[in-house]
Backbone as CSV, one residue per row, in Angstrom:
resi,resn,N_x,N_y,N_z,CA_x,CA_y,CA_z,C_x,C_y,C_z
1,UNK,-13.096,0.987,6.994,-12.124,-0.089,6.965,-11.749,-0.448,5.527
2,UNK,-12.733,-0.532,4.655,-12.423,-0.938,3.288,-11.573,0.086,2.554
3,UNK,-11.710,1.390,2.864,-10.883,2.372,2.175,-9.416,2.150,2.508
4,UNK,-9.105,1.766,3.738,-7.735,1.439,4.111,-7.264,0.207,3.356
5,UNK,-8.141,-0.751,3.167,-7.768,-1.970,2.467,-7.454,-1.710,1.006
6,UNK,-8.106,-0.729,0.423,-7.782,-0.369,-0.955,-6.328,0.053,-1.021
7,UNK,-5.898,0.847,-0.052,-4.505,1.287,0.001,-3.575,0.085,0.145
8,UNK,-3.933,-0.851,0.990,-3.089,-2.019,1.199,-3.064,-2.923,-0.029
9,UNK,-4.204,-3.114,-0.646,-4.264,-3.955,-1.829,-3.432,-3.354,-2.951
10,UNK,-3.309,-2.054,-2.943,-2.543,-1.368,-3.978,-1.064,-1.676,-3.873
11,UNK,-0.644,-2.180,-2.762,0.781,-2.330,-2.518,1.157,-3.776,-2.259
12,UNK,1.204,-4.540,-3.298,1.583,-5.938,-3.179,3.095,-6.035,-3.130
13,UNK,3.610,-6.946,-2.359,5.049,-7.066,-2.303,5.473,-8.504,-2.109
14,UNK,6.737,-8.727,-2.264,7.284,-10.060,-2.094,8.579,-9.987,-1.304
15,UNK,8.799,-10.899,-0.344,10.015,-10.882,0.436,11.155,-11.697,-0.184
16,UNK,11.004,-12.075,-1.442,12.047,-12.858,-2.105,13.365,-12.096,-2.158
17,UNK,14.408,-12.757,-2.555,15.697,-12.087,-2.729,15.505,-10.905,-3.667
18,UNK,15.955,-9.762,-3.253,15.673,-8.532,-3.983,16.750,-8.213,-5.004
19,UNK,16.309,-7.959,-6.192,17.186,-7.454,-7.244,16.994,-5.946,-7.287
20,UNK,17.838,-5.258,-8.002,17.728,-3.807,-8.099,16.820,-3.367,-9.225
21,UNK,16.258,-4.308,-9.966,15.455,-3.938,-11.122,13.993,-4.296,-10.931
22,UNK,13.148,-3.401,-11.416,11.710,-3.639,-11.386,11.373,-4.788,-12.329
23,UNK,10.204,-5.380,-12.119,9.728,-6.421,-13.022,8.213,-6.320,-13.131
24,UNK,7.655,-6.923,-14.159,6.207,-6.969,-14.352,5.774,-8.407,-14.106
25,UNK,4.786,-8.583,-13.223,4.351,-9.945,-12.897,3.304,-10.454,-13.895
26,UNK,2.768,-11.623,-13.624,1.890,-12.300,-14.582,0.540,-11.618,-14.799
27,UNK,0.130,-10.736,-13.888,-1.142,-10.029,-14.080,-0.925,-8.594,-14.544
28,UNK,0.331,-8.248,-14.825,0.635,-6.923,-15.367,0.990,-5.859,-14.352
29,UNK,1.246,-6.251,-13.104,1.637,-5.285,-12.083,3.144,-5.054,-12.160
30,UNK,3.547,-3.788,-12.250,4.977,-3.447,-12.244,5.420,-3.347,-10.793
31,UNK,6.336,-4.217,-10.420,6.837,-4.285,-9.052,8.178,-3.564,-8.987
32,UNK,8.282,-2.609,-8.070,9.512,-1.832,-7.962,10.223,-2.146,-6.649
33,UNK,11.563,-2.177,-6.675,12.300,-2.473,-5.456,12.312,-1.278,-4.502
34,UNK,12.171,-1.576,-3.223,12.276,-0.565,-2.170,13.407,-1.021,-1.260
35,UNK,14.398,-0.180,-1.119,15.580,-0.530,-0.328,15.339,-0.240,1.153
36,UNK,16.058,-0.922,2.044,15.901,-0.680,3.477,16.226,0.770,3.831
37,UNK,15.734,1.204,4.958,16.015,2.561,5.412,15.317,2.865,6.721
38,UNK,15.527,4.073,7.193,14.972,4.539,8.455,14.145,5.792,8.194
39,UNK,13.031,5.914,8.881,12.180,7.094,8.734,11.423,7.341,10.027
40,UNK,10.811,8.512,10.120,9.987,8.876,11.259,8.545,8.516,10.917
41,UNK,7.966,7.597,11.667,6.603,7.135,11.408,5.648,7.810,12.383
42,UNK,4.543,8.292,11.854,3.549,8.962,12.677,3.300,10.352,12.155
43,UNK,2.511,11.111,12.866,2.150,12.453,12.424,2.547,13.487,13.463
44,UNK,3.268,14.494,13.029,3.635,15.584,13.925,3.194,16.933,13.369
45,UNK,2.770,16.971,12.119,2.335,18.213,11.490,0.834,18.390,11.643
46,UNK,0.401,19.615,11.557,-1.028,19.893,11.639,-1.754,19.242,10.466
47,UNK,-2.963,18.763,10.717,-3.794,18.165,9.680,-4.864,19.181,9.306
48,UNK,-4.694,19.861,8.182,-5.672,20.888,7.800,-7.060,20.304,7.527
49,UNK,-8.037,20.734,8.310,-9.400,20.230,8.151,-9.921,20.492,6.748
50,UNK,-9.535,21.592,6.154,-10.007,21.914,4.802,-9.513,20.901,3.777
51,UNK,-8.316,20.351,3.996,-7.764,19.367,3.063,-8.389,17.991,3.225
52,UNK,-8.668,17.610,4.460,-9.106,16.247,4.724,-10.495,16.140,5.325
53,UNK,-11.153,17.248,5.575,-12.477,17.256,6.186,-12.496,16.396,7.443
54,UNK,-11.548,16.670,8.348,-11.440,15.887,9.581,-12.061,16.643,10.744
55,UNK,-12.560,15.918,11.739,-13.092,16.578,12.930,-11.982,17.344,13.654
56,UNK,-12.379,18.318,14.432,-11.421,19.165,15.149,-10.509,18.361,16.071
57,UNK,-10.992,17.245,16.621,-10.161,16.472,17.535,-9.009,15.748,16.838
58,UNK,-8.976,15.757,15.516,-7.882,15.119,14.777,-6.901,16.166,14.245
59,UNK,-6.584,17.149,15.047,-5.728,18.240,14.594,-4.337,17.768,14.174
60,UNK,-3.872,16.696,14.725,-2.548,16.181,14.380,-2.615,14.700,13.994
61,UNK,-3.619,14.339,13.201,-3.747,12.967,12.734,-4.535,12.097,13.693
62,UNK,-4.704,10.852,13.326,-5.434,9.893,14.148,-4.681,9.578,15.435
63,UNK,-5.404,9.049,16.411,-4.825,8.719,17.713,-3.667,7.739,17.588
64,UNK,-3.713,6.852,16.585,-2.677,5.835,16.457,-1.452,6.325,15.688
65,UNK,-1.388,7.605,15.397,-0.227,8.173,14.704,0.713,8.892,15.677
66,UNK,0.481,8.695,16.985,1.291,9.334,18.023,1.848,8.271,18.947
67,UNK,2.984,8.444,19.508,3.929,9.504,19.176,4.685,9.166,17.887
68,UNK,5.238,10.176,17.284,6.106,9.951,16.127,7.300,9.149,16.631
69,UNK,7.684,8.136,15.865,8.789,7.288,16.310,9.637,6.843,15.122
70,UNK,10.872,6.538,15.419,11.833,6.129,14.401,11.622,4.651,14.076
71,UNK,11.526,4.337,12.779,11.352,2.961,12.330,12.454,2.646,11.325
72,UNK,13.063,1.490,11.482,14.087,1.035,10.533,13.603,-0.237,9.872
73,UNK,13.558,-0.206,8.544,13.245,-1.403,7.758,14.581,-2.002,7.350
74,UNK,14.813,-3.227,7.717,16.124,-3.843,7.520,16.236,-4.702,6.274
75,UNK,15.093,-4.990,5.658,15.109,-5.849,4.467,14.485,-5.130,3.277
76,UNK,15.045,-5.308,2.092,14.427,-4.729,0.899,13.166,-5.511,0.532
77,UNK,12.308,-4.893,-0.261,11.089,-5.567,-0.717,10.639,-4.936,-2.028
78,UNK,9.721,-5.590,-2.695,9.107,-5.043,-3.909,7.718,-4.538,-3.554
79,UNK,7.319,-3.476,-4.229,6.011,-2.883,-4.025,5.416,-2.576,-5.388
80,UNK,4.127,-2.780,-5.528,3.477,-2.465,-6.793,3.552,-0.966,-7.045
81,UNK,3.928,-0.605,-8.268,4.048,0.809,-8.614,2.691,1.507,-8.639
82,UNK,1.645,0.784,-8.978,0.294,1.329,-9.088,-0.671,0.483,-8.259
83,UNK,-1.838,1.026,-8.007,-2.888,0.273,-7.335,-3.312,-0.899,-8.213
84,UNK,-3.794,-1.945,-7.593,-4.333,-3.088,-8.330,-5.568,-2.622,-9.083
85,UNK,-5.643,-2.963,-10.358,-6.797,-2.554,-11.159,-7.907,-3.600,-11.062
86,UNK,-9.108,-3.163,-11.423,-10.247,-4.084,-11.447,-9.969,-5.224,-12.419
87,UNK,-9.365,-4.916,-13.548,-9.038,-5.941,-14.542,-8.069,-6.979,-13.963
88,UNK,-7.071,-6.521,-13.231,-6.117,-7.446,-12.612,-6.813,-8.301,-11.560
89,UNK,-7.657,-7.682,-10.739,-8.355,-8.411,-9.681,-9.339,-9.417,-10.267
90,UNK,-9.947,-9.084,-11.418,-10.881,-10.002,-12.081,-10.191,-11.279,-12.553
91,UNK,-8.898,-11.243,-12.763,-8.186,-12.479,-13.126,-8.227,-13.465,-11.969
92,UNK,-8.369,-12.940,-10.756,-8.490,-13.755,-9.552,-9.954,-14.095,-9.272
93,UNK,-10.808,-13.099,-9.351,-12.237,-13.280,-9.068,-13.046,-12.720,-10.226
94,UNK,-13.439,-13.587,-11.122,-14.090,-13.196,-12.385,-15.375,-12.406,-12.193
95,UNK,-16.077,-12.601,-11.088,-17.345,-11.902,-10.869,-17.175,-10.518,-10.240
96,UNK,-15.948,-10.087,-10.022,-15.699,-8.772,-9.430,-16.148,-7.674,-10.398
97,UNK,-16.979,-6.751,-9.915,-17.492,-5.690,-10.780,-16.786,-4.360,-10.576
98,UNK,-16.307,-4.092,-9.386,-15.647,-2.818,-9.134,-16.646,-1.678,-9.082
99,UNK,-16.140,-0.470,-9.241,-16.969,0.723,-9.172,-16.524,1.710,-10.233
100,UNK,-17.481,2.251,-10.975,-17.144,3.256,-11.987,-16.505,4.474,-11.336
101,UNK,-16.922,4.772,-10.120,-16.427,5.946,-9.401,-14.920,5.856,-9.121
102,UNK,-14.420,4.656,-8.897,-13.000,4.479,-8.560,-12.217,3.777,-9.672
103,UNK,-12.852,3.567,-10.808,-12.183,2.906,-11.934,-10.933,3.694,-12.315
104,UNK,-9.892,3.013,-12.702,-9.798,1.585,-13.020,-9.367,0.724,-11.837
105,UNK,-9.316,1.276,-10.626,-8.762,0.550,-9.484,-9.757,-0.401,-8.828
106,UNK,-9.243,-1.465,-8.257,-10.047,-2.410,-7.496,-10.324,-1.795,-6.127
107,UNK,-11.586,-1.646,-5.781,-11.966,-1.080,-4.486,-13.064,-1.921,-3.859
108,UNK,-13.343,-1.654,-2.575,-14.391,-2.404,-1.892,-14.003,-3.844,-1.647
109,UNK,-12.718,-4.086,-1.508,-12.198,-5.433,-1.308,-11.836,-5.593,0.171
110,UNK,-12.301,-6.657,0.790,-12.008,-6.878,2.209,-10.556,-7.316,2.400
111,UNK,-10.121,-7.250,3.643,-8.767,-7.699,3.990,-8.605,-9.183,3.636
112,UNK,-9.633,-9.977,3.918,-9.571,-11.406,3.593,-9.451,-11.629,2.089
113,UNK,-10.210,-10.864,1.300,-10.114,-10.990,-0.163,-8.741,-10.561,-0.667
114,UNK,-8.197,-9.503,-0.087,-6.866,-9.034,-0.484,-5.818,-10.099,-0.189
115,UNK,-5.927,-10.747,0.966,-4.994,-11.827,1.302,-5.179,-13.033,0.394
116,UNK,-6.425,-13.341,0.046,-6.684,-14.457,-0.872,-6.090,-14.150,-2.247
117,UNK,-6.186,-12.892,-2.689,-5.572,-12.476,-3.951,-4.058,-12.700,-3.884
118,UNK,-3.444,-12.324,-2.779,-1.999,-12.524,-2.608,-1.634,-14.006,-2.680
119,UNK,-2.410,-14.847,-2.000,-2.145,-16.290,-2.017,-2.291,-16.847,-3.429
120,UNK,-3.334,-16.425,-4.133,-3.560,-16.861,-5.515,-2.403,-16.427,-6.406
121,UNK,-1.989,-15.163,-6.295,-0.914,-14.647,-7.132,0.416,-15.329,-6.800
122,UNK,0.633,-15.633,-5.532,1.843,-16.347,-5.120,1.930,-17.704,-5.805
123,UNK,0.819,-18.421,-5.802,0.776,-19.734,-6.433,0.952,-19.608,-7.952
124,UNK,0.273,-18.639,-8.536,0.318,-18.429,-9.983,1.732,-18.083,-10.451
125,UNK,2.415,-17.195,-9.721,3.737,-16.714,-10.141,4.906,-17.500,-9.563
126,UNK,4.651,-18.311,-8.543,5.754,-19.022,-7.898,6.644,-18.086,-7.086
127,UNK,6.095,-16.974,-6.628,6.786,-16.002,-5.764,5.877,-15.743,-4.572
128,UNK,6.457,-15.311,-3.473,5.646,-15.008,-2.288,5.189,-13.555,-2.320
129,UNK,3.871,-13.356,-2.445,3.274,-12.021,-2.366,2.517,-11.913,-1.053
130,UNK,2.502,-10.724,-0.489,1.750,-10.465,0.733,1.408,-8.989,0.782
131,UNK,0.541,-8.637,1.711,0.238,-7.227,1.936,1.397,-6.622,2.733
132,UNK,1.689,-5.352,2.525,2.767,-4.727,3.275,2.354,-4.427,4.707
133,UNK,3.340,-4.311,5.571,3.051,-3.825,6.917,2.745,-2.339,6.817
134,UNK,2.179,-1.784,7.859,1.904,-0.345,7.867,3.203,0.446,7.713
135,UNK,4.258,-0.013,8.388,5.548,0.682,8.293,6.107,0.616,6.873
136,UNK,6.026,-0.538,6.219,6.506,-0.649,4.841,5.734,0.286,3.920
137,UNK,4.415,0.325,4.099,3.587,1.180,3.254,3.941,2.649,3.460
138,UNK,4.006,3.085,4.712,4.288,4.495,4.984,5.672,4.901,4.493
139,UNK,6.645,4.023,4.651,8.004,4.304,4.183,8.029,4.486,2.668
140,UNK,7.415,3.557,1.966,7.413,3.624,0.500,6.562,4.784,-0.017
141,UNK,5.396,4.976,0.564,4.497,6.037,0.105,5.042,7.419,0.430
142,UNK,5.748,7.527,1.531,6.274,8.822,1.937,7.612,9.162,1.341
143,UNK,8.283,8.205,0.791,9.584,8.470,0.186,10.573,9.097,1.155
144,UNK,10.409,8.826,2.458,11.299,9.390,3.456,10.926,10.807,3.869
145,UNK,9.815,11.328,3.331,9.408,12.697,3.644,8.906,12.812,5.075
146,UNK,9.061,13.992,5.660,8.537,14.234,6.997,7.308,15.128,6.952
147,UNK,6.872,15.495,5.759,5.669,16.305,5.594,4.444,15.420,5.717
148,UNK,3.282,16.062,5.720,2.002,15.354,5.792,1.889,14.326,4.686
149,UNK,2.238,14.686,3.460,2.312,13.741,2.336,3.473,14.149,1.458
150,UNK,3.883,13.267,0.593,4.989,13.625,-0.301,4.543,14.618,-1.361
151,UNK,3.222,14.824,-1.465,2.709,15.734,-2.480,2.478,17.139,-1.940
152,UNK,2.617,17.326,-0.629,2.349,18.655,-0.066,3.589,19.534,-0.054
């Protein structure tokens, strides 16, 4: 569960009126605009076990990635260009130690802590920050690609 939360924490966004230009917030996160669009959400390609070390029963992704379906995002949003770093997260929680193994990124953060970070940052910056929906994350991370990942 926490590994998924690392992915979500990496993608802070705000539903404020969207400009076309990126900005850097008060903790140093570069926020980039993501425009509305439509994409195919889910998995239809084979999941190579050698790449992901997945059990044989996950030949085409997790059970919740079926069926592939069309999703339309109707509103623009901002997304953090990079994962939240331990240094950035420490501005919220000074006792956060992080992990040398995943440095410089903030990892091992619960969903509740990630939401508390968003609430803190919202108050600090005077903008509304929240975690992205799964559809927002997949759309932005996939760049509209229909492959397993945008890097394959």
